[in-house]
C-alpha positions in Angstrom: -81.2 22.3 -55.6 -83.1 24.9 -53.7 -81.9 23.3 -50.4 -78.3 23.5 -51.7 -78.9 27.2 -52.5 -80.2 27.8 -49.0 -77.1 26.1 -47.5 -75.0 28.5 -49.5 -77.1 31.5 -48.4 -76.5 30.5 -44.7 -72.8 31.4 -45.1 -73.8 35.1 -45.3 -75.6 35.3 -42.0 -74.0 37.9 -39.8 -71.8 39.4 -42.4 -74.0 40.8 -45.2 -76.3 43.3 -43.4 -78.1 45.4 -44.4 -78.5 43.0 -47.3 -80.2 39.6 -47.1 -78.2 36.4 -47.1 -79.0 34.8 -50.6 -77.8 31.7 -52.3 -77.9 30.8 -56.0 -77.3 27.6 -57.9 -77.2 27.4 -61.7 -78.0 24.0 -63.2 -77.4 23.0 -66.8 -80.6 22.2 -68.7 -78.7 19.7 -70.8 -77.4 17.3 -68.2 -78.5 18.6 -64.8 -74.9 19.4 -63.7 -74.3 22.4 -61.4 -72.4 25.0 -63.5 -72.4 27.9 -61.0 -72.8 28.6 -57.3 -72.9 31.9 -55.4 -73.8 33.5 -52.1 -73.9 37.0 -50.9 -70.4 38.1 -50.0 -69.4 40.0 -46.8 -70.6 43.5 -46.7 -73.5 42.6 -49.0 -71.6 42.7 -52.3 -71.3 41.0 -54.7 -74.7 39.4 -54.8 -75.3 35.6 -55.0 -76.6 35.6 -58.6 -73.6 37.6 -60.0 -71.2 35.3 -58.2 -72.9 32.2 -59.7 -73.0 33.7 -63.2 -69.3 34.6 -63.0 -68.5 31.0 -62.1 -70.7 29.6 -64.8 -69.6 31.8 -67.7 -71.1 30.7 -71.0 -72.6 27.6 -69.3 -75.2 29.9 -67.8 -76.9 30.0 -71.2 -80.2 28.0 -70.9 -79.5 27.0 -67.3 -82.0 26.9 -64.5 -81.3 29.4 -61.7 -82.3 28.4 -58.2 -82.4 31.5 -56.0 -83.4 31.8 -52.4 -84.8 35.3 -52.7 -86.3 37.3 -55.6 -83.4 38.8 -57.6 -82.9 42.5 -57.0 -84.3 44.9 -59.6 -82.9 48.3 -58.7 -79.7 50.1 -59.5 -77.5 50.6 -56.5 -73.8 50.0 -56.1 -74.2 47.2 -58.8 -76.7 46.6 -61.6 -79.8 44.6 -60.9 -79.4 40.8 -60.6 -82.5 40.4 -62.6 -80.8 42.1 -65.5 -77.8 40.0 -65.1 -79.8 36.8 -65.3 -81.6 38.0 -68.4 -78.3 39.0 -70.1 -76.8 35.7 -69.3 -79.6 33.9 -71.1 -80.8 31.6 -68.3 -83.7 29.4 -69.4 -85.7 29.2 -66.2 -85.8 30.7 -62.7 -86.9 28.9 -59.5 -87.3 31.4 -56.6 -88.1 30.6 -53.0 -89.7 33.9 -51.8 -90.4 37.4 -53.0 -88.3 40.2 -51.7 -90.5 42.7 -49.7 -88.0 45.5 -50.2 -90.2 48.2 -51.9 -87.5 48.7 -54.5 -88.1 45.1 -55.6 -91.5 43.6 -54.4 -92.2 41.5 -57.4 -90.4 43.6 -60.1 -87.5 41.2 -60.3 -89.9 38.4 -61.1 -91.8 40.5 -63.6 -88.5 41.5 -65.4 -87.6 37.8 -65.8 -91.0 36.9 -67.1 -91.1 39.9 -69.5 -87.8 38.5 -71.0 -89.5 35.2 -71.6 -88.0 33.4 -68.7 -90.4 31.0 -66.9 -90.5 31.6 -63.1 -91.5 29.1 -60.4 -92.1 30.8 -57.1 -92.5 29.3 -53.6 -90.1 26.3 -53.6 -88.9 25.7 -50.0 -90.4 29.0 -49.0 -90.8 28.2 -45.3 -87.1 27.4 -45.0 -86.2 30.6 -46.9 -88.4 32.7 -44.7 -86.8 31.2 -41.6 -83.3 31.8 -42.9 -83.9 35.4 -43.7 -86.3 36.1 -40.8 -84.2 39.1 -39.7 -84.1 40.7 -43.1 -87.8 40.1 -43.7 -88.7 41.5 -40.2 -86.6 44.6 -40.9 -88.4 45.2 -44.3 -91.9 44.4 -43.1 -91.9 45.6 -39.4 -89.0 48.1 -39.4 -87.1 46.2 -36.6 -84.5 43.5 -36.5 -85.0 39.9 -35.3 -84.0 39.8 -31.6 -82.6 36.6 -30.0 -82.2 36.5 -26.3 -79.2 34.2 -25.4 -78.9 33.1 -21.8 -76.8 30.5 -19.9 -78.4 29.3 -16.7 -78.7 26.5 -14.2 -81.7 24.2 -14.3 -83.5 26.6 -12.0 -82.9 29.6 -14.3 -80.0 31.3 -12.4 -77.3 33.2 -14.3 -75.0 34.1 -11.5 -74.4 33.9 -7.7 -75.7 36.6 -5.5 -72.3 38.4 -5.7 -72.3 38.2 -9.5 -70.0 35.2 -10.2 -71.0 33.4 -13.4 -67.8 32.0 -14.9 -68.5 29.3 -15.8 -72.1 28.0 -15.5 -71.9 26.0 -18.7 -69.0 23.9 -20.1 -66.6 24.3 -23.0 -68.9 22.8 -25.7 -71.7 25.2 -24.8 -69.5 28.2 -24.7 -68.0 27.3 -28.1 -71.5 27.0 -29.6 -72.3 30.4 -28.1 -69.4 31.9 -30.1 -70.8 30.2 -33.2 -74.1 32.0 -32.5 -72.2 35.3 -32.4 -70.7 34.6 -35.8 -74.2 34.3 -37.3 -75.6 37.6 -35.9 -75.0 41.2 -37.1 -74.6 42.6 -33.6 -74.4 41.7 -29.9 -76.4 43.9 -27.5 -75.7 44.2 -23.8 -76.5 46.7 -21.0 -74.0 48.8 -19.1 -74.4 46.6 -16.0 -73.0 43.6 -17.9 -70.3 45.7 -19.4 -69.2 46.9 -16.0 -69.4 43.6 -14.3 -67.7 41.4 -16.9 -65.6 43.8 -19.1 -66.4 41.5 -22.0 -64.9 41.5 -25.5 -68.0 40.0 -27.2 -66.0 38.7 -30.1 -66.1 35.3 -31.9 -63.0 33.5 -30.8 -63.5 30.2 -32.6 -60.5 29.2 -34.7 -61.0 30.4 -38.3 -64.0 32.6 -37.5 -62.3 35.4 -35.7 -63.1 37.8 -38.5 -66.8 37.1 -38.2 -67.0 38.9 -34.9 -70.2 41.0 -34.9 -70.8 44.6 -34.1 -70.9 45.3 -30.3 -73.6 47.5 -28.9 -73.8 48.8 -25.3 -76.9 50.4 -23.8 -75.5 53.0 -21.4 -77.7 56.0 -20.7 -75.3 57.6 -18.2 -72.1 56.8 -20.2 -70.7 54.7 -17.3 -68.6 52.4 -19.6 -64.9 53.1 -18.7 -62.7 54.5 -21.4 -60.2 51.7 -20.7 -62.9 49.0 -21.0 -61.9 46.3 -23.5 -64.9 47.1 -25.7 -63.6 50.7 -26.0 -60.0 49.8 -26.4 -60.7 47.4 -29.3 -63.3 49.6 -31.0 -61.0 50.5 -33.9 -60.7 46.8 -34.8 -64.2 45.5 -33.9 -66.9 48.2 -34.3 -68.6 49.3 -31.2 -71.7 51.5 -30.7 -72.8 53.1 -27.5 -76.4 54.0 -27.2 -76.8 56.8 -24.6 -78.9 59.7 -23.4 -79.1 62.5 -26.0 -78.5 65.0 -23.2 -75.3 63.3 -22.0 -71.9 64.9 -21.2 -70.4 66.4 -24.4 -66.8 65.8 -23.4 -67.5 62.2 -22.5 -69.2 61.7 -25.8 -66.1 63.0 -27.6 -63.8 60.8 -25.6 -65.7 57.7 -26.8 -65.5 58.9 -30.4 -61.8 59.5 -30.1 -61.4 55.9 -29.1 -63.4 54.7 -32.2 -66.7 54.2 -30.5 -69.8 55.4 -32.4 -72.2 57.2 -30.0 -75.9 57.0 -30.7 -78.0 59.5 -28.8 -81.4 58.2 -27.8 -84.4 59.4 -25.8 -84.4 58.4 -22.2 -86.7 55.6 -21.3 -88.0 54.2 -18.1 -86.6 53.4 -15.6 -83.2 55.2 -15.9 -82.3 53.9 -19.3 -82.5 54.6 -23.0 -85.8 54.1 -24.8 -85.6 50.4 -25.8 -88.3 50.5 -28.5 -86.8 53.6 -30.1 -83.3 51.9 -29.9 -84.5 48.7 -31.6 -86.1 50.6 -34.4 -83.1 52.9 -34.8 -80.8 49.8 -35.1 -83.0 48.5 -37.9 -82.9 51.9 -39.6 -79.1 51.5 -39.6 -79.4 48.2 -41.4 -79.2 45.6 -38.6 -81.3 42.5 -39.2 -80.2 40.0 -36.5 -79.3 41.0 -32.9 -78.1 38.6 -30.2 -78.8 39.9 -26.7 -76.2 38.8 -24.1 -77.2 41.1 -21.3 -78.3 40.5 -17.8 -81.7 40.0 -16.1 -82.7 43.7 -16.3 -82.2 44.0 -20.0 -83.9 40.6 -20.6 -86.9 41.6 -18.6 -87.2 45.0 -20.3 -87.2 43.3 -23.8 -89.7 40.7 -22.7 -92.0 43.3 -21.2 -92.0 45.1 -24.5 -92.6 41.9 -26.5 -89.3 42.4 -28.4 -87.9 38.9 -28.0 -88.4 36.8 -31.1 -86.1 33.9 -30.3 -84.6 32.3 -27.2 -81.2 30.5 -27.2 -81.2 28.9 -23.7 -78.0 27.1 -22.6 -78.9 25.0 -19.6 -76.4 23.4 -17.2 -77.2 20.4 -15.1 -76.9 22.2 -11.8 -79.0 24.1 -9.3 -78.4 27.4 -7.5 -81.6 28.1 -5.6 -83.2 31.4 -4.7 -79.9 33.1 -3.7 -78.8 33.2 -7.4 -79.6 35.9 -9.9 -82.5 35.0 -12.2 -82.1 35.2 -16.0 -84.9 37.8 -16.1 -85.8 40.5 -13.5 -89.4 41.2 -12.7 -91.8 41.3 -15.6 -94.7 42.8 -13.7 -96.9 39.8 -14.5 -100.2 39.9 -12.6 -102.2 37.3 -14.6 -101.2 34.2 -16.6 -102.5 35.8 -19.7 -99.6 38.3 -19.5 -96.8 35.6 -19.6 -94.6 35.7 -22.7 -95.0 32.4 -24.4 -92.6 30.5 -26.7 -92.5 27.3 -28.8 -89.4 25.1 -28.6 -87.9 24.5 -32.0 -84.8 22.6 -31.3 -82.9 20.7 -28.5 -79.2 20.2 -28.8 -76.9 18.3 -26.5 -73.6 20.0 -25.9 -71.4 17.9 -23.7 -73.1 17.9 -20.3 -75.3 20.9 -21.2 -78.3 21.5 -23.3 -79.2 24.2 -25.8 -82.9 24.8 -26.2 -84.0 27.1 -29.0 -87.4 28.8 -28.9 -89.4 31.1 -31.1 -92.1 33.5 -30.0 -95.6 31.9 -29.9 -97.7 33.4 -32.7 
């Protein structure tokens, strides 16, 4: 039943930030029948538990609640889910992991136990932590989970010497890349990619168009054209521009008039915004999962700062050689001990291409 709750929770990835993606299943104590299901709704409200309780109605009395994350225990836009479970008269609670949010941090469990509801903690905890890795990282480390997505040849090239990259991978791989977009809060690129490709960065899979993530462009010198597709569509699909705090005021206002939210950041090195400050600022704004689709310079900058938590590497069965553009620019590695290392977690065949998924080596 916890695995079923986790599958429900997965539906919220990419659309519930700053909240976690939570699933809840209510099971009758009399006959083991599922009487209510719920998952966090887009925007973070309503919560999974209240959704499940609403569907169960009176059948929630005495039921076992399987919840992927400790029920919230603070008053916000809605009353605490812990109170709702107590009021509904559930007979038992099975919880995957505690919520590290300081407003909860065990108090949801204590409220249930104080009401005489037995609690079992830790069921499928590893899977629950993996599902909400971005939310947990934001709560514990004050930054979002960063996934670097790249599509390369077998020898790690993302474009020809003159910048041509359409298309290195095939249709199935590109469709899966759009699915990845739908599961992330935001897509991050640099100004170089924005200028070279004039991308939309939306999810264009049939039926998932409304799950397009927030678009973020790192552009210290505000080079992004005002007629770029990212700017022209900003009123429909939110777009943030992270730029130098000492930038041109008139240009700043022109972006805002187009619907782009401008974030002023300290200047980093070389000639770009401070990446570490930016990543932390994005977490402070509620982002939990960021997909990076930039070029080699942005990839290298994130790798040098040890800010890449996951890799989504689409690999085509082709070779380009040394004339091609590498997926990462210079990392400044002088010794093998300085190499960023990752552990492969999944291998997926997509037509003629492969998707290799990695996590940072711990």
